[in-house]
C-alpha positions in Angstrom: 6.1 -5.2 -26.4 4.4 -2.0 -26.6 5.7 1.3 -25.1 3.3 4.0 -23.6 5.1 7.3 -23.1 3.3 9.4 -20.5 3.6 13.1 -21.6 0.7 14.9 -20.1 2.2 16.6 -17.1 2.9 20.4 -16.8 6.3 20.1 -15.0 5.5 22.5 -12.1 8.6 21.9 -10.2 10.6 23.1 -13.2 8.8 26.4 -13.4 9.4 29.0 -14.6 11.0 27.4 -17.6 8.4 24.8 -17.8 5.0 26.3 -18.5 1.5 25.1 -19.3 2.0 26.0 -23.0 5.5 24.5 -23.2 5.9 21.7 -20.5 9.1 20.3 -19.7 8.8 17.3 -22.1 8.6 19.6 -25.0 11.8 21.5 -23.9 15.5 21.0 -24.5 15.9 21.5 -20.7 19.3 19.7 -20.4 20.9 21.9 -23.1 21.6 18.8 -25.3 19.7 19.9 -28.3 17.1 17.2 -27.8 13.7 17.6 -26.1 12.9 15.2 -23.2 10.0 13.5 -25.3 12.3 13.0 -28.3 15.0 11.5 -26.1 12.6 9.1 -24.7 11.4 7.8 -27.9 14.9 7.5 -29.5 15.9 5.4 -26.5 13.2 3.1 -27.2 13.8 2.7 -31.0 16.1 -0.3 -31.1 13.6 -2.2 -29.0 10.2 -1.0 -29.7 9.2 -0.1 -33.5 7.6 3.2 -34.0 4.1 1.8 -34.6 4.1 0.2 -31.3 4.8 3.3 -29.5 1.9 5.1 -27.9 1.9 8.5 -26.3 -0.7 9.7 -23.9 -0.9 13.5 -23.5 -3.0 16.5 -22.8 -5.3 17.7 -25.5 -3.3 21.0 -25.9 -0.1 19.1 -26.5 -1.3 16.8 -29.2 0.0 18.9 -32.1 3.2 19.5 -30.5 3.7 15.8 -29.8 3.1 15.0 -33.4 5.6 17.4 -34.4 8.2 15.9 -32.1 7.5 12.4 -33.0 6.6 12.3 -36.8 7.2 8.5 -37.1 4.7 7.6 -34.5 1.3 6.9 -36.0 -1.2 9.6 -35.5 -3.7 7.2 -34.0 -1.0 6.3 -31.5 -1.0 9.6 -29.9 -3.9 9.5 -27.4 -5.5 12.6 -25.9 -6.8 13.3 -22.3 -9.5 16.0 -22.4 -8.2 17.0 -19.0 -5.4 15.5 -16.7 -6.8 13.0 -14.2 -3.3 11.5 -12.9 -1.3 8.7 -14.0 -3.7 6.0 -13.2 -6.5 7.2 -15.7 -3.9 8.0 -18.3 -2.3 4.5 -18.1 -5.8 2.8 -18.1 -6.7 4.8 -21.3 -3.6 3.5 -23.0 -4.3 -0.1 -21.7 -7.7 -0.2 -23.2 -6.4 0.8 -26.5 -3.7 -1.7 -26.4 -6.0 -4.6 -25.3 -8.2 -3.6 -28.1 -5.4 -4.1 -30.5 -3.7 -7.0 -29.0 -5.3 -8.9 -26.1 -1.9 -10.4 -25.1 -0.1 -6.7 -25.0 2.6 -6.1 -22.7 3.1 -2.4 -22.1 6.1 -0.4 -20.7 4.7 2.6 -19.2 7.4 5.3 -19.3 7.4 9.1 -18.3 8.5 11.5 -20.9 10.7 13.5 -18.7 13.5 11.0 -17.6 17.2 11.0 -18.6 18.9 7.7 -18.7 22.7 7.7 -19.2 23.0 4.0 -20.2 20.3 3.4 -22.6 21.5 -0.1 -23.9 21.4 -1.4 -20.3 17.9 0.2 -20.1 16.7 -1.7 -23.1 18.1 -4.9 -21.6 16.1 -4.5 -18.4 13.1 -3.6 -20.2 13.4 -7.0 -22.2 13.8 -8.8 -19.0 10.7 -7.1 -17.5 8.8 -8.0 -20.4 9.5 -11.7 -19.8 8.4 -11.3 -16.2 5.3 -9.4 -17.2 4.1 -12.2 -19.3 3.8 -14.3 -16.3 1.4 -12.0 -14.8 3.4 -9.9 -12.5 3.2 -6.1 -12.4 6.8 -5.0 -12.8 8.5 -1.6 -11.6 12.1 -0.7 -12.0 13.9 0.5 -9.0 16.9 2.6 -9.2 19.8 2.2 -6.9 19.9 5.2 -4.5 23.0 7.4 -4.9 22.1 9.4 -1.8 19.2 10.0 0.4 16.7 11.9 -1.6 13.4 13.4 -0.2 11.9 14.1 -3.8 11.6 10.2 -4.7 9.5 7.4 -3.5 11.1 4.3 -2.3 10.5 0.5 -2.7 11.3 -2.2 -0.2 12.5 -5.5 -1.7 11.3 -8.8 -0.3 12.3 -12.3 -1.5 14.1 -12.8 -4.5 12.3 -14.7 -7.4 14.0 -18.1 -8.1 13.5 -18.1 -11.8 15.0 -14.6 -12.8 18.3 -15.5 -14.4 20.9 -12.9 -14.6 19.2 -9.8 -13.3 17.7 -9.7 -9.7 14.0 -9.5 -9.5 12.4 -9.3 -6.1 8.9 -9.3 -4.9 8.0 -5.9 -3.5 7.5 -5.6 0.3 6.1 -2.0 0.4 6.1 1.4 -1.1 7.1 4.4 0.8 6.2 7.8 -0.3 8.5 10.8 -0.4 10.2 10.7 2.9 11.8 13.4 5.1 15.5 13.6 5.3 16.0 11.4 8.4 13.8 8.7 7.1 15.5 8.8 3.5 18.9 8.3 5.1 17.7 5.2 6.9 16.1 3.7 3.8 19.2 4.3 1.7 21.5 2.6 4.4 19.7 -0.6 4.8 20.3 -2.0 1.3 16.8 -3.1 0.8 15.4 0.1 -0.8 15.4 1.4 -4.1 14.2 4.7 -5.7 10.7 4.3 -7.3 11.5 5.2 -10.9 7.7 5.6 -12.0 8.6 3.1 -14.7 6.1 0.2 -15.0 5.8 -3.0 -17.2 2.7 -5.4 -17.2 0.1 -6.9 -19.5 -2.7 -4.5 -20.3 -5.2 -7.0 -19.5 -3.6 -7.5 -15.9 -3.5 -3.7 -15.1 -7.1 -3.4 -16.2 -8.0 -6.2 -13.9 -6.1 -4.7 -11.0 -8.0 -1.3 -11.8 -11.3 -3.0 -11.8 -10.3 -4.5 -8.3 -8.9 -1.2 -6.8 -10.5 1.7 -8.8 -14.0 0.4 -9.9 -15.3 3.9 -11.0 -12.4 4.3 -13.4 -12.7 0.8 -14.4 -16.3 1.4 -15.4 -15.5 4.5 -17.4 -12.7 2.5 -19.2 -15.1 -0.3 -20.0 -17.7 2.2 -21.6 -14.8 3.6 -23.7 -13.5 0.4 -24.7 -16.7 -0.6 -26.0 -16.8 2.2 -28.6 -13.0 2.4 -29.6 -12.7 2.8 -33.4 -16.4 4.0 -33.8 -17.9 7.2 -34.4 -19.1 7.4 -30.8 -15.5 7.2 -29.3 -14.8 10.9 -29.1 -18.4 11.7 -27.6 -18.0 9.0 -24.9 -14.6 10.4 -24.0 -15.7 13.8 -23.6 -18.5 12.8 -21.6 -17.0 10.4 -19.1 -13.6 11.7 -18.8 -14.4 14.7 -16.4 -16.3 12.2 -14.2 -13.0 10.0 -13.6 -11.4 10.3 -10.3 -8.0 11.8 -10.0 -5.5 9.1 -9.0 -1.9 8.2 -9.3 -1.0 4.6 -10.3 1.2 4.3 -7.2 -1.5 5.0 -4.8 -4.4 3.9 -6.7 -3.0 0.5 -7.6 0.7 -0.4 -6.8 0.3 0.1 -3.1 -2.5 -2.3 -2.9 -1.8 -5.0 -5.4 -0.5 -8.3 -4.2 1.6 -9.4 -7.2 4.2 -6.7 -7.7 7.8 -7.2 -8.4 10.9 -5.1 -8.8 13.9 -5.1 -11.1 16.7 -3.0 -9.3 19.0 -1.4 -11.9 21.7 1.2 -12.2 21.5 3.0 -15.6 22.3 6.5 -15.1 18.7 7.5 -14.3 17.2 10.9 -13.4 13.7 12.0 -13.5 14.6 15.6 -14.3 11.8 16.5 -12.1 13.0 19.4 -10.2 15.8 21.9 -10.5 17.9 20.1 -7.8 17.9 16.9 -9.8 18.6 18.9 -13.1 21.8 20.2 -11.3 22.7 16.7 -10.1 22.4 15.7 -13.8 24.6 18.2 -15.5 28.4 18.7 -15.1 29.5 21.0 -12.5 32.7 23.4 -12.6 35.5 23.4 -10.0 33.3 25.2 -7.5 30.5 22.8 -7.8 28.3 25.4 -9.8 26.1 24.1 -12.7 25.7 26.8 -15.5 23.3 26.9 -18.5 23.9 30.1 -20.0 26.2 32.7 -18.8 27.4 33.3 -15.2 30.1 35.4 -13.5 30.5 34.5 -9.7 32.7 35.5 -6.8 32.8 33.2 -3.9 29.8 31.3 -5.4 29.7 27.4 -4.8 27.3 24.5 -5.3 24.7 26.5 -7.2 22.6 26.1 -10.3 22.4 29.2 -12.7 20.1 28.7 -15.5 20.2 31.9 -17.7 20.4 31.2 -21.4 19.9 34.8 -22.5 21.7 37.1 -20.0 24.5 37.3 -17.7 23.7 36.4 -14.1 26.4 37.7 -11.6 26.6 36.3 -8.1 28.6 37.2 -4.9 29.1 35.2 -1.8 26.3 32.5 -2.3 26.2 28.8 -2.0 23.7 26.0 -2.6 21.5 28.4 -4.5 19.1 28.0 -7.6 18.6 30.8 -10.0 16.6 30.5 -13.0 16.0 33.5 -15.4 13.4 33.6 -18.2 11.9 36.3 -20.2 9.3 37.4 -17.7 10.5 35.5 -14.3 13.5 35.1 -12.0 13.4 32.3 -9.6 15.6 32.3 -6.6 15.8 29.5 -4.0 18.0 27.4 -1.8 18.9 24.2 -3.6 17.5 22.1 -0.9 14.0 23.8 -1.4 13.8 22.9 -4.8 10.7 20.5 -4.4 8.9 23.4 -3.0 8.8 25.2 -6.3 5.5 23.3 -7.1 3.9 24.7 -3.9 4.9 28.2 -5.2 3.2 27.5 -8.5 0.1 26.3 -6.9 0.1 29.6 -4.7 0.4 31.4 -7.8 -2.5 29.7 -9.4 -4.6 30.1 -6.3 -3.9 34.0 -6.1 -4.9 34.6 -9.8 -1.4 35.0 -11.4 -2.0 32.5 -14.1 -0.4 34.6 -16.8 2.8 33.5 -15.2 1.9 29.8 -15.6 
């Protein structure tokens, strides 16, 4: 099995710590003295050798990625001239893997996840590889700990008969990030799992699905695959990539494909995708506050204080997020953490890109 680490995002929901020049996967955002990208690689090491690990990232992050992962061959760090979404990124990795190994099974893994039980994670990946070799598109579903409006959901159908110890189910449908009422209903019925964004499949199978559902992307990938390893590769990539449609793998392929299965698991997973999910991940004090840095509070509860360089003092607040960096202070209610992305988009639209 090969691993493809998706490391091209800018981490808008973790602004102002995550910036264009230093996105969250290149930061020690959990305070554990390990960057998220490096954590992802180390988690894979006992299962996938370094020369079978590929990283796909934005052009401006290539050098930083090489520094983070010196054991990964330079040729395995694939660059996107510009971000076009997860579907093109995965397709680009898939043609490289099929070129190297026509029977390649690839595990597509975001670089910004935390997994508390890495041994169980590797066991589930091994099972997923077996299922993927039978031609299925495999996704990993996480047992929902509570209703969450920041995650998508997967509804399970019939259980496959030949799955052995772990349950593997046909996927009935995907649900995009729901509102609070819908999230409560989905969690309560016992059939829904969080969509982790981790996928395992044969490179050839996902490319066939892209040909079926994303023909423009497929045509671009076919042209690129024809010049891999030649002196024309860079020129074709630069010429064709701006024309590729922006699309997520979930909407572009997974919600339309027929043979999709899910392996539910509980492995201490978090996508570290927002300040609220980071607060859920890190230990809280007796008042329910999560502090990274220095905080002095009076009648302060349920809040995240992220301020590594200076004291933050609070009085009479609850369920608040406060993030302090050299040039920005972010303050928002904990239940509005998902809206930080919209704030970043507004900054960009109003020409305040020096804060991004």
